[in-house]
C-alpha positions in Angstrom: 0.1 -0.3 0.2 1.4 3.5 -1.1 2.3 6.0 1.7 1.0 9.3 1.9 3.6 11.2 0.3 3.4 9.3 -2.4 -0.6 9.7 -3.0 0.1 13.6 -2.3 2.7 13.3 -5.2 0.5 11.4 -7.5 -2.9 13.1 -7.3 -2.2 15.4 -10.1 -1.4 12.8 -12.7 -4.1 10.0 -11.2 -6.2 12.0 -8.3 -9.4 9.6 -9.1 -8.2 6.7 -7.8 -6.1 8.8 -4.5 -9.0 7.2 -2.2 -7.9 3.4 -3.0 -4.3 4.4 -2.4 -5.1 5.1 1.5 -2.3 3.6 3.6 -5.2 1.8 5.3 -3.5 -1.7 5.6 -0.5 0.2 6.8 -2.3 1.2 9.6 -3.9 -1.8 10.3 -0.7 -3.5 10.7 1.2 -0.4 12.5 -1.8 -1.3 15.3 -0.9 -4.9 14.8 -4.9 -5.4 14.4 -5.1 -9.1 13.3 -8.2 -10.3 12.0 -9.4 -14.1 10.7 -9.7 -13.6 6.4 -13.0 -12.6 5.9 -14.8 -10.7 3.1 -15.3 -7.5 4.7 -11.4 -6.8 6.0 -10.3 -3.8 8.0 -9.2 -2.2 4.5 -12.3 -3.0 2.6 -14.8 -1.9 5.5 -13.0 1.3 5.9 -12.9 2.1 2.0 -16.8 1.2 2.2 -17.1 3.7 4.7 -15.5 6.3 3.4 -17.4 5.7 0.1 -20.8 5.8 2.2 -19.8 9.2 3.7 -18.7 10.4 0.0 -22.2 9.5 -0.8 -24.3 11.5 1.4 -24.1 8.8 4.3 -26.4 6.2 2.4 -27.9 3.5 4.3 -25.8 0.4 4.7 -28.4 -1.2 2.9 -27.2 0.4 -0.2 -23.5 0.1 0.6 -23.7 -3.6 -0.3 -24.3 -2.7 -3.8 -20.6 -1.3 -4.0 -18.3 -4.3 -3.1 -16.5 -6.6 -5.9 -17.5 -9.4 -3.3 -21.3 -10.0 -2.0 -21.8 -9.2 1.6 -25.2 -8.3 3.2 -26.2 -5.0 5.0 -25.9 -6.5 8.4 -22.4 -7.7 7.7 -21.3 -4.4 6.8 -22.9 -3.0 9.8 -20.6 -5.8 12.2 -17.6 -5.0 10.0 -18.2 -1.3 11.1 -18.2 -2.5 14.6 -15.7 -4.1 14.7 -13.3 -1.4 13.2 -10.9 0.0 16.1 -11.8 4.2 16.7 -8.1 4.6 16.7 -7.1 3.2 13.4 -9.7 5.7 11.6 -8.4 8.5 13.7 -4.5 7.6 12.7 -5.5 8.0 9.1 -6.7 11.3 9.4 -3.9 12.5 11.1 -1.4 11.1 8.2 -3.6 13.0 6.0 -3.0 15.9 8.0 0.9 15.7 8.2 0.9 15.5 4.6 -1.2 18.6 3.7 1.2 20.4 6.1 4.3 19.4 4.2 2.7 20.1 0.9 1.8 23.7 2.1 5.3 23.9 3.3 6.5 23.0 0.3 4.7 25.9 -1.4 4.1 28.2 1.5 4.8 31.6 -0.9 1.4 31.4 -2.2 0.1 31.9 1.4 0.1 34.5 3.4 0.5 32.8 7.0 2.0 29.9 8.2 1.7 28.1 11.7 -1.2 29.2 12.6 -4.6 27.2 13.9 -8.5 28.3 14.5 -10.4 26.4 17.2 -14.1 26.4 17.7 -17.1 24.4 19.0 -19.9 22.8 17.2 -22.6 20.3 17.8 -24.9 17.7 15.8 -28.1 15.4 16.4 -28.2 11.7 16.2 -30.9 9.2 16.4 -33.4 9.4 19.8 -31.9 5.9 21.4 -31.7 5.6 25.3 -27.9 5.0 25.2 -27.2 8.0 23.1 -29.8 10.2 25.2 -27.8 8.8 28.5 -24.6 10.0 27.1 -25.5 13.1 25.5 -28.1 14.4 26.3 -30.9 16.7 24.5 -32.1 20.6 24.7 -33.5 21.2 28.0 -36.7 22.5 26.7 -37.7 19.5 24.9 -39.7 16.9 27.2 -38.1 13.2 26.9 -39.2 11.2 24.0 -39.5 14.7 21.9 -36.3 15.7 21.0 -33.0 14.1 19.7 -29.3 13.9 21.4 -26.9 16.8 20.8 -23.4 16.4 20.6 -20.9 18.9 20.8 -17.8 18.9 18.8 -15.1 21.1 19.5 -12.8 21.7 16.5 -9.1 22.5 15.4 -8.1 23.7 11.5 -5.2 24.8 10.4 -6.0 27.9 8.8 -3.9 27.7 5.7 -4.8 24.6 4.4 -8.3 23.8 6.0 -7.4 21.0 7.4 -9.2 19.2 10.6 -6.4 18.7 12.7 -8.3 17.2 15.7 -11.9 16.9 17.0 -13.3 16.0 20.4 -16.6 14.9 20.9 -18.4 15.2 24.0 -21.9 15.8 25.8 -23.8 18.8 24.5 -23.8 20.7 27.6 -19.5 21.3 27.2 -17.7 24.3 27.8 -15.8 24.9 24.8 -12.8 25.1 26.9 -13.3 22.0 29.1 -11.3 19.7 26.4 -9.3 22.8 24.7 -6.0 22.3 26.4 -6.3 18.1 24.9 -5.8 19.7 21.4 -2.6 22.2 22.3 -0.5 18.8 21.8 -2.0 18.5 17.9 0.5 22.3 17.6 4.3 22.6 17.7 6.1 25.2 19.7 5.5 29.2 18.5 2.3 28.0 17.0 -0.5 30.8 16.9 -4.2 29.5 18.1 -7.2 31.6 17.2 -10.2 31.8 18.9 -13.8 33.5 19.6 -14.3 35.6 23.0 -14.3 32.0 25.1 -11.0 31.4 24.4 -10.3 34.6 25.5 -9.6 34.0 29.0 -6.9 34.2 31.9 -7.4 30.5 31.9 -6.8 29.5 28.5 -4.0 32.1 27.8 -2.2 30.7 30.7 -2.6 27.0 29.3 -1.1 28.1 25.9 2.0 29.8 27.7 2.7 26.4 29.6 2.4 24.7 26.0 4.7 27.3 24.4 2.2 28.3 22.2 0.2 31.9 21.5 -2.5 32.8 21.4 -5.2 35.3 19.6 -8.6 36.0 20.4 -11.1 39.0 20.9 -11.4 39.9 24.8 -13.4 37.9 27.1 -16.7 40.0 27.3 -16.4 40.9 31.1 -12.7 42.0 30.8 -12.4 45.7 30.8 -9.9 46.8 28.7 -8.4 50.9 29.4 -5.7 52.3 27.2 -5.0 55.4 29.9 -0.9 54.8 31.0 -0.4 54.1 34.3 -4.5 54.1 35.2 -5.5 52.4 38.3 -6.3 48.7 38.3 -7.3 46.1 40.6 -5.9 42.6 41.6 -8.1 39.6 42.2 -8.6 38.6 45.9 -7.0 41.6 47.3 -9.1 44.9 46.5 -12.3 45.1 48.1 -15.5 44.5 45.7 -16.8 48.2 45.6 -13.3 49.4 45.1 -12.4 47.3 42.4 -15.8 48.1 40.6 -15.4 49.7 37.1 -11.5 48.8 37.3 -9.1 46.7 34.6 -8.2 43.8 36.4 -4.7 44.2 34.9 -1.3 46.2 35.0 -0.3 48.7 32.5 3.2 48.2 31.5 3.6 49.8 28.5 2.3 51.2 25.2 3.0 50.4 21.7 1.4 53.0 19.9 -2.4 54.2 19.7 -4.9 51.7 21.3 -1.8 49.2 21.4 -0.6 48.4 24.8 1.3 45.5 27.2 -0.6 44.7 30.3 -0.3 42.2 33.3 -3.0 40.2 33.6 -3.3 38.5 37.1 -4.5 35.4 38.2 -8.2 34.8 39.3 -9.1 33.4 42.7 -11.0 30.6 42.2 -11.0 28.2 39.2 -13.2 28.6 36.3 -15.9 25.4 36.2 -14.1 23.2 33.4 -10.7 23.0 35.1 -9.7 21.0 37.8 -8.0 22.5 40.9 -4.7 21.0 40.2 -4.5 22.6 36.8 -5.7 26.0 38.0 -2.7 25.9 41.1 -0.4 24.9 38.2 -1.3 28.2 36.5 1.5 31.1 36.6 0.0 34.3 39.0 0.4 36.8 35.9 0.8 36.7 32.4 1.9 39.8 29.9 -0.5 40.1 27.2 -1.1 42.7 24.2 -4.5 44.8 24.1 -5.1 46.2 20.7 -7.8 48.1 19.4 -9.1 49.2 15.9 -11.7 50.6 14.1 -12.7 48.7 10.9 -14.5 49.7 7.7 -17.4 46.9 6.7 -18.1 46.8 3.2 -20.9 44.7 3.7 -22.9 46.7 6.2 -21.1 50.0 4.8 -20.3 51.3 8.7 -17.4 51.2 10.9 -17.1 49.0 13.4 -14.4 48.4 16.7 -12.5 45.3 17.0 -10.4 44.4 20.1 -7.7 42.0 20.4 -5.9 40.1 23.2 -2.6 38.0 22.1 0.5 36.7 23.5 2.4 38.2 20.8 3.9 40.6 22.3 6.7 42.2 19.9 5.5 45.1 17.4 8.2 44.6 15.4 7.3 41.4 14.2 3.9 41.3 14.2 2.7 44.6 13.3 -1.0 45.7 14.8 -2.0 45.6 11.3 -0.8 41.9 10.7 -2.4 41.2 14.0 -5.6 42.6 12.9 -5.7 40.7 9.0 -5.2 37.6 11.6 -8.4 38.4 13.8 -10.2 38.7 10.9 -9.9 35.8 9.3 -10.8 33.8 12.2 -14.1 34.0 10.5 -12.8 31.1 8.5 -13.4 28.2 10.9 -17.7 29.2 10.3 -16.8 28.4 7.0 -15.0 25.3 7.4 -18.1 24.1 10.1 -20.2 24.9 7.6 -18.4 22.7 4.8 -18.5 19.5 7.3 -21.8 19.9 8.5 -24.4 21.1 5.8 -22.3 20.5 2.7 -21.4 16.8 3.9 -24.4 16.7 6.0 -22.9 16.1 9.4 -25.5 17.9 11.1 -27.9 14.7 11.4 -25.1 10.9 12.0 -27.2 7.8 11.9 -25.6 5.2 14.2 -27.3 4.3 17.4 -24.6 3.5 19.6 -22.1 5.7 21.3 -18.8 3.9 19.8 -21.0 3.9 16.2 -21.3 7.8 16.4 -18.0 8.2 17.4 -16.8 6.1 14.6 -18.9 7.9 12.1 -18.2 11.7 12.8 -14.0 10.3 12.8 -14.9 8.9 9.2 -16.8 12.2 8.3 -13.5 14.4 9.4 -11.4 11.8 7.5 -13.2 12.6 4.4 -12.9 16.3 5.1 -9.4 16.1 4.9 -9.4 14.2 1.9 -11.2 16.6 0.3 -8.8 19.6 1.5 -5.9 18.0 0.3 -7.4 17.8 -3.0 -8.2 21.4 -3.0 -4.5 22.3 -1.7 -3.2 20.3 -5.0 -5.7 22.3 -6.9 -4.8 25.4 -5.3 -1.5 24.6 -6.5 -2.1 24.2 -10.0 -4.5 27.0 -10.2 -2.6 29.3 -8.0 -4.4 30.3 -5.9 -5.4 30.4 -1.7 -7.0 26.7 -0.8 -9.8 28.6 0.8 -10.9 30.1 -2.6 -11.3 26.7 -4.6 -15.2 25.7 -4.1 -15.1 22.5 -1.6 -18.7 21.9 -3.1 -17.5 21.8 -6.7 -14.4 18.8 -5.1 -17.2 16.8 -3.8 -19.0 16.3 -6.2 -16.0 15.7 -8.7 -15.3 13.0 -5.9 -18.2 11.4 -6.0 -18.4 9.5 -9.2 -14.7 10.2 -11.0 -13.8 8.3 -13.8 -10.8 6.0 -13.9 -7.9 7.9 -15.3 -9.6 10.8 -15.5 -7.1 14.0 -15.2 -7.8 16.7 -12.3 -10.4 19.5 -13.9 -10.2 23.0 -13.1 -12.2 23.4 -9.7 -14.5 26.6 -9.3 -13.0 29.5 -7.5 -15.2 31.2 -5.2 -14.2 35.1 -5.5 -14.3 37.5 -2.7 -17.4 38.7 -1.3 -17.1 41.5 1.2 -19.9 42.9 0.4 -22.1 40.2 0.8 -25.2 39.9 3.4 -27.5 37.6 4.0 -30.2 37.4 6.3 -30.1 34.2 8.4 -33.7 32.9 7.6 -35.5 30.1 5.6 -37.4 31.3 2.5 -38.9 27.8 2.2 -41.9 26.6 4.2 -42.2 23.8 6.3 -45.6 21.6 6.1 -48.0 22.2 8.5 -47.6 19.7 10.8 -47.7 19.7 14.5 -44.7 19.8 16.5 -44.1 16.9 18.7 -44.6 18.0 22.1 -45.4 14.5 24.0 -43.9 11.2 23.3 -44.5 9.1 20.5 -46.1 6.3 22.3 -48.9 9.2 24.4 -49.9 10.8 21.0 -50.6 7.0 19.5 -52.6 6.6 22.7 -54.6 9.7 22.4 -55.4 9.0 18.8 -57.0 6.0 19.8 -59.0 7.5 22.5 -60.1 9.9 19.4 -60.7 7.2 17.3 -62.8 5.7 20.1 -64.8 9.0 20.3 -65.5 9.5 17.2 
C-alpha cells in the first residue's frame, strides 16, 4: 500500500483513484490488528465507509451493492463495529501531516504559516436511550420529543483548512473544558485563533505553558483601558466596591495608539471546566498585548470597532495591521464547520450507539481531510489559495470520478466582502404539529379520538 507522500505526489496525474491508495492496511499493520480472513476486512470496510460518507452517508443497505464481493447490510454493519476507532483517527492524522508538508513546500502561495483556529459546534443523532444517556438533549424538550445533541470541539489549520483534531463530548460541555487536549496537536511557537470564550486568563495561561501563542477577542467581562499608568484592581486583594469599573490588569507600556502591553492577574477561583490541580499550576500573572482598531465593514457600509488580546508582544515582528488581518480571518472556521456539517451532511448522524457515533464522526472528519487534500493540490495547480477552491465542486467531482480522469479546473470562489445575507429560511415547512409528547402517548391519544368518534 502506497504511503501518504506517494499519494500527494500522484494526485495531479491520477487523482481519481487516490482514495484507493490510502495506507489503510499500513495503519492496521502499525496497530497490529489481526483479523481472520473474511470478505469485509478492515481495509475494505474503511474504504466502503469512506465511500458511504462521500455519497451523502447513504444507508448500509445501499453500500452492499458497491463491493466487488457480495455481502449483506448486516455483515457490513458488523464489520464497522469491529473497526477500531484509533485506526480511523490515525489515518486522518496521516493526511494532516501530508497536507502540512505540502503547504510548506509552496508556502509562498499563502499569507501566514503555523496558525490554527479552534471553535465548538454540535450535531444531532437518532433518539436512542444509549445516546440520550451519554450526550443529552436540549432542556426545553420533553423526554421522547427531542434528539440527542453532541458537542464537537474542532481544531483547523488556517492555511490548508485541514481538520487537525476533533473532540466529541456531551451537549452541555464548555468549549474550554477540552481545549488543552488540542494543544499537543500544535508545535512550539504556533498561534491559535479563537472567539471570546478562548480569551480568558486560564486558557492563555495554558497556551503559555504549552509554549504556544493565542489571539482572540477579549472575554466579554474583561475591562480594557488604554490610559497609561491607570489604576487597576488585583483579584482577591481589592475590596469589591473599590474594584468596580477598574481593569484587572496592570499597565506596562504603550506600543502606539490603542496598543499596549499589560499584566493580567490570575483569578481567585478556578473556572468550572478546570480542576484545582490544573488551576494551581497556572502562573500568577501573564504579559498580554491589548489592541483596538476601527475597520470599515464593506457589507454594512459602516465602521466597526475590533478589540484583540494576544500573547504576541513584539510590535516589530507582529505589527498591529498583521494581527488585525489575522483576527479577521478567524471567520474561516465558521465556513469550515459549514462545509463539514451542511455541505457534507454531518448535521444528523445515523448510528444508534455511542461507539458508532464516534466512528461515524471520525470518518466524516477523514473524508473532509481527503477533500481538503485535493483542494490544496488544485490550489497549487490553479495558483490560488486553498480556501478559494469550491469545496462543494470538489465534493461533487469526487463522488463519481472516472478512472484515469485528470483533475479538472475547479470553481474558484471570488471574494465577496460586500455580501450580506439574513439568517432566514425562505421555504416554508409543512404544516404539521410539533411533537410535544412522546410518540407512544400520541398514539394512545389518536386511538381515544377514534374510539370517541
